[in-house]
N, CA, C and O of each residue as an XYZ file, in Angstrom:
704
protein
N      -1.016    -23.122    -53.868
C      -0.769    -22.312    -52.884
C       0.159    -22.926    -51.897
O       0.304    -24.087    -51.515
N       0.973    -21.363    -51.478
C       2.274    -22.083    -50.696
C       2.036    -21.301    -48.926
O       2.001    -20.091    -48.706
N       1.914    -22.325    -47.964
C       1.920    -22.312    -46.928
C       2.955    -21.943    -45.866
O       3.488    -22.733    -45.086
N       3.086    -21.112    -45.919
C       4.652    -20.850    -45.233
C       4.324    -20.728    -43.806
O       3.262    -20.255    -43.402
N       5.290    -21.179    -43.037
C       5.243    -21.657    -41.106
C       6.345    -20.406    -40.672
O       7.113    -20.426    -41.634
N       6.609    -19.829    -40.175
C       6.947    -18.816    -39.355
C       7.302    -19.526    -37.782
O       6.375    -19.777    -37.013
N       8.617    -19.786    -37.445
C       8.554    -20.239    -36.041
C       8.456    -18.182    -35.136
O       9.122    -17.152    -35.242
N       7.611    -18.485    -34.598
C       7.811    -16.970    -34.132
C       7.463    -17.099    -32.903
O       6.521    -17.873    -32.734
N       8.161    -16.306    -31.403
C       7.252    -17.027    -30.118
C       6.351    -16.155    -30.444
O       6.159    -15.274    -31.282
N       5.646    -16.839    -29.189
C       3.778    -16.521    -28.690
C       4.159    -16.125    -27.494
O       5.229    -16.332    -26.921
N       2.579    -15.142    -26.903
C       2.113    -15.016    -26.206
C       0.682    -16.003    -25.882
O      -0.185    -16.513    -26.592
N       0.982    -15.953    -24.336
C      -0.200    -17.385    -23.734
C      -0.940    -16.411    -23.313
O      -0.465    -15.724    -22.409
N      -2.362    -16.055    -23.863
C      -3.798    -15.621    -23.946
C      -4.332    -16.515    -22.790
O      -4.384    -17.667    -23.222
N      -4.628    -16.472    -21.871
C      -5.977    -16.816    -21.135
C      -6.592    -16.009    -20.468
O      -6.406    -14.796    -20.561
N      -7.577    -16.651    -19.544
C      -8.920    -15.936    -18.686
C      -7.617    -15.819    -17.099
O      -7.932    -16.351    -16.034
N      -6.218    -15.042    -17.262
C      -5.538    -14.764    -16.196
C      -5.730    -13.943    -15.277
O      -6.382    -13.001    -15.727
N      -5.515    -13.826    -14.301
C      -5.439    -12.240    -13.493
C      -4.677    -12.004    -12.544
O      -4.603    -12.996    -11.819
N      -3.651    -10.592    -11.949
C      -3.004    -10.346    -11.366
C      -3.616     -9.490     -9.926
O      -2.988     -8.433     -9.993
N      -4.317     -9.422     -8.940
C      -5.458     -8.415     -8.830
C      -4.830     -8.188     -6.824
O      -4.532     -8.964     -5.917
N      -4.911     -6.658     -6.996
C      -4.294     -6.303     -5.165
C      -4.890     -6.703     -4.962
O      -5.638     -7.286     -5.746
N      -5.030     -6.667     -3.260
C      -5.804     -7.424     -2.716
C      -5.502     -6.487     -1.153
O      -4.490     -6.910     -0.593
N      -6.092     -5.501     -0.510
C      -5.757     -4.699      0.298
C      -6.672     -5.994      1.910
O      -7.463     -6.931      1.800
N      -6.034     -5.376      3.131
C      -6.543     -6.457      4.335
C      -7.685     -5.207      4.373
O      -8.430     -5.505      5.307
N      -8.039     -4.242      3.913
C      -9.220     -3.584      4.013
C      -9.334     -2.487      3.576
O      -8.396     -1.767      3.235
N     -10.519     -2.212      3.528
C     -11.196     -1.369      2.190
C     -10.550     -0.105      2.735
O      -9.841      0.556      1.975
N     -10.726      0.255      3.907
C     -10.960      1.691      4.767
C     -10.099      0.952      5.910
O     -10.086     -0.220      6.288
N      -9.125      2.516      6.461
C      -8.413      2.676      7.239
C      -8.391      3.753      7.830
O      -8.840      4.707      7.195
N      -7.831      4.034      9.353
C      -7.741      5.596      9.186
C      -6.527      6.066      9.423
O      -5.844      5.267     10.064
N      -6.032      6.991      9.169
C      -4.878      7.949      9.236
C      -3.700      7.166     10.232
O      -4.308      6.624     11.156
N      -2.459      6.972     10.324
C      -1.827      6.149     11.365
C      -1.470      4.783     11.131
O      -0.325      4.330     11.117
N      -2.854      3.983     10.897
C      -3.243      2.986     10.464
C      -2.042      1.890      9.920
O      -1.594      2.135      8.800
N      -1.523      0.762     10.603
C      -1.150     -0.164      8.913
C      -1.933     -1.217      8.552
O      -3.034     -1.254      9.101
N      -1.608     -2.292      7.594
C      -2.748     -2.691      7.074
C      -1.791     -3.543      6.043
O      -0.744     -3.029      5.650
N      -2.075     -4.510      5.730
C      -1.365     -5.195      4.352
C      -1.723     -5.261      2.786
O      -2.921     -5.131      2.532
N      -1.149     -5.382      2.072
C      -1.886     -5.314      0.536
C      -1.030     -6.523      0.045
O       0.195     -6.518     -0.071
N      -2.024     -7.744     -0.273
C      -1.187     -9.060     -1.152
C      -2.118     -8.670     -2.566
O      -3.196     -8.196     -2.925
N      -0.303     -9.492     -3.273
C      -0.903    -10.010     -5.045
C      -0.993    -10.654     -5.096
O      -0.093    -11.462     -4.868
N      -2.557    -11.077     -5.563
C      -3.342    -12.768     -5.436
C      -3.282    -12.787     -7.216
O      -3.713    -11.890     -7.940
N      -2.622    -14.071     -7.665
C      -2.374    -14.885     -9.043
C      -4.248    -15.572     -9.053
O      -4.860    -16.013     -8.080
N      -4.740    -15.441    -10.468
C      -5.670    -16.375    -10.238
C      -5.986    -16.873    -11.783
O      -6.523    -16.120    -12.596
N      -5.646    -18.042    -12.049
C      -5.681    -18.431    -13.696
C      -4.345    -18.090    -14.182
O      -4.427    -18.038    -15.409
N      -2.760    -17.750    -13.674
C      -1.826    -17.654    -13.948
C      -0.554    -18.967    -13.897
O       0.147    -19.207    -12.915
N      -0.524    -19.394    -14.682
C       0.530    -21.002    -13.945
C       2.332    -19.910    -14.828
O       2.919    -20.005    -15.906
N       2.511    -19.074    -13.640
C       3.865    -18.470    -14.120
C       4.739    -19.657    -13.153
O       4.336    -20.354    -12.222
N       6.420    -19.536    -13.953
C       7.155    -20.179    -13.563
C       8.353    -19.326    -13.223
O       9.449    -19.835    -12.986
N       8.139    -18.037    -13.200
C       8.992    -17.061    -12.968
C       8.274    -15.461    -13.022
O       7.788    -15.345    -14.147
N       8.062    -14.335    -12.298
C       7.503    -13.079    -12.677
C       8.544    -12.488    -12.042
O       9.632    -12.843    -11.588
N       7.581    -10.964    -12.184
C       8.642     -9.232    -11.602
C       6.902     -8.756    -11.224
O       5.941     -8.797    -11.992
N       6.940     -8.320     -9.795
C       5.182     -7.304    -10.212
C       6.204     -6.245     -9.995
O       7.382     -6.262     -9.639
N       5.454     -5.425    -10.291
C       5.193     -3.718    -10.031
C       4.075     -3.212     -9.227
O       2.934     -3.036     -9.653
N       4.458     -3.007     -8.113
C       3.447     -2.438     -7.053
C       3.358     -0.789     -6.747
O       4.014     -0.201     -5.887
N       2.263     -0.117     -7.778
C       2.881      1.158     -7.505
C       1.588      1.742     -6.161
O       0.468      1.286     -5.934
N       2.144      2.597     -5.660
C       1.005      3.147     -4.926
C       1.205      4.776     -4.686
O       2.238      5.299     -5.104
N       0.579      5.270     -4.261
C       0.400      7.061     -3.697
C       1.115      7.193     -2.583
O       0.634      6.862     -1.499
N       2.619      7.799     -2.723
C       3.189      7.944     -1.687
C       2.942      9.119     -0.554
O       3.083      9.181      0.668
N       2.563      9.891     -1.441
C       1.477     10.925     -0.172
C       0.954     10.666      0.583
O       0.945     11.289      1.645
N       0.031      9.210      0.248
C      -1.484      8.790      1.396
C      -0.859      7.408      2.085
O      -1.344      6.782      3.027
N       0.706      7.028      1.131
C       0.906      6.047      1.624
C       2.399      5.690      2.224
O       3.307      5.888      1.417
N       2.760      5.232      3.420
C       4.008      4.736      3.428
C       4.582      3.263      3.679
O       4.394      2.789      4.799
N       5.220      2.553      2.791
C       5.648      1.165      2.669
C       6.783      1.356      3.825
O       7.744      2.116      3.945
N       6.123      0.126      4.762
C       6.598     -0.544      6.138
C       7.732     -1.445      5.656
O       8.895     -1.088      5.471
N       7.269     -2.555      5.496
C       7.991     -3.693      4.783
C       7.242     -4.735      4.078
O       6.054     -5.012      4.245
N       8.394     -5.492      2.958
C       7.814     -6.412      2.289
C       8.808     -7.848      2.398
O       9.802     -7.728      3.113
N       8.637     -8.882      1.881
C       9.448     -9.990      1.778
C      11.208     -9.676      1.385
O      11.503     -8.622      0.821
N      12.153    -10.577      1.705
C      13.450     -9.971      1.669
C      13.864    -10.161      0.112
O      14.992     -9.726     -0.118
N      13.210    -10.704     -0.979
C      13.779     -9.954     -1.866
C      12.624     -9.151     -2.736
O      12.742     -9.029     -3.955
N      12.033     -8.869     -2.353
C      11.671     -7.103     -2.562
C      12.493     -6.187     -2.084
O      13.310     -6.279     -1.168
N      12.056     -4.754     -3.184
C      12.859     -3.786     -3.237
C      11.643     -2.568     -3.657
O      10.595     -2.505     -4.301
N      12.476     -1.730     -2.889
C      11.635      0.016     -3.329
C      11.886      0.923     -4.151
O      12.912      1.385     -3.651
N      11.706      1.471     -4.986
C      12.293      2.471     -5.949
C      11.098      3.875     -6.305
O      10.068      3.686     -6.952
N      11.451      5.074     -5.807
C      10.253      5.943     -5.293
C       9.366      5.000     -4.913
O       9.624      4.107     -4.106
N       8.201      5.177     -5.530
C       6.840      4.893     -4.926
C       6.096      3.562     -6.069
O       5.033      3.574     -6.691
N       7.063      2.628     -5.991
C       7.197      0.786     -6.491
C       7.662      0.621     -5.465
O       8.553      1.164     -4.814
N       6.669     -0.590     -5.263
C       7.908     -1.736     -4.689
C       7.802     -3.231     -5.765
O       6.791     -3.706     -6.282
N       9.391     -3.766     -5.859
C       9.626     -4.792     -6.839
C       9.824     -5.978     -6.234
O      10.781     -6.122     -5.474
N       9.082     -6.829     -6.449
C       9.094     -8.337     -6.253
C       9.349     -9.476     -7.450
O       8.452     -9.517     -8.292
N      10.325    -10.293     -7.608
C      10.899    -11.099     -8.236
C      10.475    -12.707     -7.854
O      10.655    -13.284     -6.782
N       9.807    -13.266     -9.191
C       9.577    -14.916     -8.120
C       9.854    -15.783     -9.143
O       9.369    -15.557    -10.252
N      10.502    -16.668     -8.972
C      11.300    -17.556     -9.814
C      10.878    -18.935     -9.142
O      10.781    -19.027     -7.918
N      10.602    -20.126    -10.097
C      10.280    -21.609     -9.498
C      11.556    -21.908     -9.500
O      12.370    -21.485    -10.321
N      11.821    -22.764     -8.439
C      13.536    -23.145     -8.677
C      13.368    -24.406     -8.863
O      14.517    -24.846     -8.850
N      12.333    -25.671     -9.106
C      12.121    -26.487     -9.634
C      12.384    -26.441    -11.289
O      12.186    -27.486    -11.909
N      12.793    -25.344    -11.954
C      12.701    -25.091    -13.360
C      11.316    -25.349    -13.647
O      11.234    -25.825    -14.780
N      10.374    -25.251    -13.183
C       8.868    -25.029    -13.950
C       7.793    -26.301    -13.256
O       6.596    -26.035    -13.368
N       8.033    -27.238    -12.769
C       7.210    -28.138    -12.091
C       6.299    -27.795    -10.957
O       5.200    -28.345    -10.886
N       6.641    -27.021    -10.167
C       6.092    -25.761     -9.179
C       5.751    -24.901     -9.765
O       6.640    -24.054     -9.678
N       4.522    -24.347    -10.689
C       4.207    -23.035    -10.897
C       3.192    -22.128     -9.616
O       2.229    -22.447     -8.920
N       3.882    -21.081     -9.754
C       3.124    -20.138     -8.259
C       0.938    -20.824     -8.648
O       0.265    -21.083     -9.646
N       0.773    -20.810     -7.480
C      -0.091    -21.490     -7.132
C      -1.401    -20.068     -7.168
O      -1.192    -18.862     -7.037
N      -2.895    -20.889     -7.424
C      -3.920    -19.518     -7.099
C      -3.539    -19.270     -5.598
O      -3.172    -19.901     -4.607
N      -3.949    -17.494     -6.147
C      -4.078    -17.095     -4.609
C      -2.955    -16.080     -4.387
O      -2.337    -15.557     -5.315
N      -2.774    -15.881     -3.311
C      -1.473    -14.534     -2.678
C      -0.189    -15.050     -2.692
O       0.305    -16.063     -2.199
N       0.372    -13.879     -3.550
C       1.935    -14.833     -3.897
C       2.688    -13.732     -3.150
O       3.890    -13.917     -3.340
N       2.464    -12.619     -2.347
C       3.124    -12.059     -2.278
C       2.288    -10.763     -0.995
O       1.080    -10.574     -1.136
N       3.076     -9.957      0.196
C       2.174     -9.357      1.019
C       3.021     -8.365      1.291
O       4.149     -8.731      1.622
N       2.814     -7.207      1.249
C       3.643     -6.126      1.827
C       2.322     -5.237      2.619
O       1.106     -5.212      2.433
N       3.248     -4.545      3.582
C       3.005     -4.041      4.569
C       3.088     -2.113      4.572
O       4.176     -1.643      4.906
N       1.828     -1.008      4.164
C       1.802      0.537      4.266
C       1.096      0.793      6.234
O       0.626      0.143      7.168
N       1.402      1.890      5.935
C       0.754      2.488      7.006
C       0.370      4.067      6.573
O       1.235      4.831      6.147
N      -1.056      4.465      6.739
C      -1.721      5.518      6.328
C      -1.486      6.262      6.213
O      -2.447      6.046      5.475
N      -1.080      7.350      6.099
C      -0.539      8.820      6.052
C      -1.733      9.894      6.001
O      -2.052     10.627      6.938
N      -2.181      9.860      5.051
C      -3.087     10.966      5.197
C      -4.515     10.898      4.651
O      -4.642      9.868      3.989
N      -5.410     11.481      4.684
C      -6.657     10.755      4.277
C      -7.171     11.214      2.547
O      -6.555     11.901      1.732
N      -8.391     10.593      2.428
C      -8.161     10.117      0.916
C      -8.155      8.885      0.603
O      -8.105      7.940      1.391
N      -8.222      8.832     -0.941
C      -8.552      7.581     -1.044
C      -6.790      7.145     -1.717
O      -6.272      7.963     -2.477
N      -6.113      6.004     -1.398
C      -5.144      5.774     -1.889
C      -4.913      4.518     -3.339
O      -4.652      3.378     -2.956
N      -4.980      4.668     -4.452
C      -4.645      4.005     -5.314
C      -3.531      2.742     -5.596
O      -2.456      2.944     -6.160
N      -3.804      1.918     -5.293
C      -2.651      1.146     -5.831
C      -2.467      0.393     -6.856
O      -3.506     -0.221     -7.098
N      -1.471      0.099     -7.715
C      -1.756     -0.514     -9.405
C      -0.255     -1.280     -9.431
O       0.826     -1.073     -8.880
N      -0.842     -2.382    -10.473
C      -0.360     -3.628    -10.928
C       0.333     -3.444    -12.108
O      -0.061     -2.711    -13.015
N       1.096     -3.925    -12.119
C       2.031     -4.225    -13.350
C       3.052     -5.130    -13.416
O       3.730     -4.995    -12.398
N       3.685     -6.371    -14.440
C       4.864     -7.127    -14.173
C       4.991     -7.966    -15.591
O       4.228     -7.650    -16.504
N       5.788     -8.854    -15.755
C       5.699    -10.108    -16.106
C       5.903    -11.288    -16.036
O       6.840    -11.648    -15.323
N       5.146    -12.247    -16.708
C       4.910    -13.814    -16.181
C       5.635    -14.459    -17.595
O       5.862    -14.021    -18.723
N       5.812    -15.444    -17.051
C       6.038    -16.796    -17.912
C       6.170    -17.617    -17.090
O       6.494    -17.657    -15.903
N       5.641    -18.844    -18.479
C       5.114    -20.094    -18.326
C       6.515    -21.170    -18.162
O       7.612    -20.637    -18.326
N       6.484    -22.355    -17.908
C       7.408    -23.209    -17.757
C       7.870    -23.792    -19.165
O       8.266    -24.927    -19.430
N       7.705    -22.695    -19.982
C       8.419    -23.211    -21.177
C       8.920    -21.470    -22.174
O       9.084    -21.258    -23.375
N       9.037    -20.355    -20.675
C       9.481    -18.995    -21.231
C       8.330    -18.526    -22.169
O       8.619    -17.540    -22.846
N       7.241    -18.974    -22.318
C       6.365    -17.961    -22.860
C       5.688    -17.148    -22.199
O       5.035    -17.483    -21.211
N       5.761    -15.797    -22.716
C       5.358    -15.168    -22.116
C       3.497    -15.143    -21.539
O       2.628    -15.499    -22.335
N       3.131    -14.685    -20.110
C       1.615    -14.941    -20.197
C       0.686    -13.264    -20.189
O       1.226    -12.238    -19.775
N       0.023    -13.283    -20.438
C      -0.649    -11.295    -20.434
C      -1.372    -11.892    -19.910
O      -1.776    -12.919    -20.456
N      -1.949    -11.444    -18.375
C      -2.364    -11.522    -17.789
C      -3.664    -10.004    -17.481
O      -3.279     -8.881    -17.805
N      -5.168    -10.181    -16.839
C      -5.687     -8.987    -16.773
C      -4.920     -8.189    -15.108
O      -4.799     -8.933    -14.135
N      -4.574     -7.016    -15.024
C      -4.632     -6.267    -14.059
C      -5.293     -6.012    -13.507
O      -6.049     -5.559    -14.367
N      -5.858     -5.852    -12.501
C      -6.634     -5.071    -11.342
C      -5.944     -4.935     -9.920
O      -5.466     -5.619     -9.015
N      -6.249     -3.325    -10.379
C      -5.328     -2.672     -8.717
C      -6.662     -2.949     -7.615
O      -7.486     -3.843     -7.421
N      -6.287     -1.463     -6.977
C      -7.087     -1.258     -5.873
C      -7.323      0.155     -5.173
O      -6.436      1.005     -5.252
N      -8.453      0.404     -4.520
C      -7.812      1.316     -3.714
C      -8.580      1.228     -2.541
O      -9.599      0.548     -2.418
N      -7.941      2.100     -1.484
C      -8.129      2.261     -0.341
C      -8.477      3.742      0.451
O      -7.800      4.770      0.408
N      -9.711      3.515      1.161
C      -9.473      4.907      1.916
C      -9.495      5.091      3.086
O     -10.068      4.427      3.950
N      -8.450      6.622      3.250
C      -8.082      6.341      4.599
C      -9.018      8.072      4.954
O      -9.295      9.035      4.237
N      -9.248      7.737      6.431
C      -9.799      8.951      7.507
C      -9.295      8.776      7.960
O      -8.506      7.848      8.140
N      -9.728     10.296      8.678
C      -8.797     11.017      9.945
C      -9.502     11.460     11.195
O      -9.207     12.229     12.110
N     -11.381     10.090     10.682
C     -11.954     10.159     11.440
C     -11.842     10.408     13.034
O     -12.664     11.193     13.509
N     -10.916      9.822     13.888
C     -10.927     10.071     15.007
C     -10.413     11.604     15.837
O     -10.825     12.171     16.850
N      -9.157     11.958     14.696
C      -9.250     13.452     15.042
C     -10.210     14.378     15.032
O     -10.259     15.281     15.867
N     -11.250     14.191     13.857
C     -11.729     15.010     13.870
C     -12.851     14.736     14.491
O     -13.657     15.664     14.421
N     -13.350     13.460     15.297
C     -14.271     12.939     16.627
C     -13.731     14.010     17.599
O     -14.428     14.800     18.236
N     -12.445     13.921     17.617
C     -11.784     14.329     18.953
C     -12.303     16.241     19.244
O     -12.863     16.898     20.121
N     -11.810     16.425     18.167
C     -11.985     17.817     18.035
C     -13.771     18.395     18.254
O     -14.249     19.402     18.776
N     -14.380     17.195     17.568
C     -15.771     17.774     17.966
C     -15.770     17.254     19.601
O     -16.824     17.705     20.050
N     -15.343     16.806     20.260
C     -15.580     16.839     21.552
C     -15.220     17.316     22.477
O     -15.882     17.329     23.515
N     -13.770     17.975     22.315
C     -13.059     19.375     22.996
C     -14.121     20.422     22.632
O     -14.641     20.661     23.722
N     -14.754     21.206     21.680
C     -15.416     21.789     21.202
C     -16.879     21.627     22.021
O     -17.267     22.796     22.019
N     -17.436     21.205     22.399
C     -17.922     20.596     22.884
C     -17.918     21.020     24.090
O     -18.827     21.787     24.408
N     -16.846     20.622     25.152
C     -16.798     20.531     26.126
C     -16.177     21.967     26.556
O     -15.757     22.010     27.712
N     -16.099     22.794     26.011
C     -16.110     24.209     26.205
C     -17.118     25.046     27.192
O     -18.267     24.658     27.407
N     -16.782     25.768     27.543
C     -17.330     26.661     28.332
C     -18.034     27.785     27.344
O     -17.283     28.393     26.582
N     -19.126     28.016     27.332
C     -20.273     29.031     26.623
C     -20.111     30.404     26.890
O     -20.274     31.292     26.053
N     -19.731     30.596     28.274
C     -19.881     32.011     28.770
C     -19.105     32.930     28.154
O     -17.932     32.674     27.881
N     -19.620     33.988     27.896
C     -18.915     35.096     27.350
C     -17.858     35.565     28.197
O     -16.858     35.957     27.595
N     -17.837     35.621     29.462
C     -17.590     36.346     30.373
C     -15.974     35.186     30.806
O     -15.135     35.099     31.703
N     -16.240     34.657     29.794
C     -14.971     33.593     29.934
C     -13.578     33.622     29.435
O     -13.502     33.631     28.206
N     -12.462     33.640     30.077
C     -10.899     33.516     29.410
C     -10.428     32.268     29.642
O     -10.757     31.511     30.556
N      -9.537     32.063     28.656
C      -8.967     30.898     28.803
C      -7.574     31.131     29.386
O      -6.775     32.005     29.048
N      -7.385     29.921     30.590
C      -5.881     30.418     31.098
C      -4.787     29.885     30.232
O      -5.152     29.056     29.398
N      -3.663     30.160     30.259
C      -2.658     30.292     29.696
C      -1.478     30.214     30.251
O      -1.316     30.821     31.310
N      -0.165     29.309     29.570
C       0.594     29.179     30.993
C       1.606     29.814     29.768
O       1.201     29.927     28.611
N       2.847     30.172     30.153
C       3.758     30.414     29.549
C       5.182     30.088     30.541
O       5.137     29.852     31.748
N       6.400     30.142     29.714
C       7.021     29.241     30.035
C       8.288     29.924     30.928
O       9.136     29.837     30.039
N       8.859     30.411     31.820
C       9.913     31.690     32.045
C      10.917     30.918     32.754
O      10.773     29.738     33.073
N      12.204     31.814     33.047
C      12.994     31.705     34.244
C      13.027     32.015     34.782
O      12.893     33.237     34.723
N      13.258     31.364     36.113
C      13.022     31.779     37.714
C      14.535     32.088     37.435
O      15.218     31.960     36.420
N      14.889     32.663     39.044
C      16.073     33.723     39.297
C      17.356     32.268     39.155
O      18.458     32.560     38.691
N      17.124     31.003     39.520
C      18.754     30.387     39.286
C      18.717     29.578     38.320
O      19.449     28.588     38.297
N      17.808     29.881     37.307
C      18.070     29.873     35.514
C      17.523     28.771     35.171
O      17.848     28.426     34.035
N      16.632     27.894     35.840
C      15.961     26.746     35.719
C      14.368     27.155     34.771
O      14.109     28.293     34.379
N      13.778     26.356     34.632
C      12.491     27.095     33.316
C      11.416     26.229     34.673
O      11.698     25.266     35.386
N      10.358     26.933     34.611
C       9.129     26.825     35.376
C       8.087     26.818     34.695
O       8.300     27.020     33.500
N       6.719     26.621     35.063
C       5.335     27.477     34.423
C       5.025     28.208     35.150
O       5.014     28.209     36.381
N       4.751     28.883     34.434
C       3.630     30.222     35.509
C       2.489     30.553     34.609
O       2.415     30.586     33.380
N       1.664     30.776     35.504
C       0.099     30.669     34.457
C       0.083     32.434     34.195
O       0.381     33.251     35.066
N      -0.304     32.742     32.904
C      -0.317     34.011     32.363
C      -1.902     34.119     32.076
O      -2.811     33.290     32.033
N      -1.784     36.224     31.809
C      -3.378     36.015     31.754
C      -3.293     37.632     30.037
O      -4.327     37.989     29.473
């Protein structure tokens, strides 16, 4: 029996995770919040991340200097400049800031490429996240306004119309 050994680059398979971790699970429309990408068991000496998000619900505000935006994806690249003696540590490796735009659930997806100090690709498990966006403040204000309106059938709201007076300047005059 012959034994043939082939030298083929291999992927490192380990219990490693790359996770999206928002600072809040629930935010109000207009509110800013941060989202970190966290590693667990990923001894990466180089990686590129792609953090995707729902641009209809979220606005990208800022990220680290070595990041870039392409459509609704934040790109981030990191390399251990010691040549592998200082791999990425467990925990947050990058943080981005977003602003909530519209009510609903906003999903974040994550993927990338990770390499160990020998150049072998690491294949982690990717864990996205969802942030719930509400416009509760707006709904509360509308409800408060509705509660303070007179209920009399004879009540007619006063409206103001803008008109020009004799000297051409604009002024306000109540109209019925």
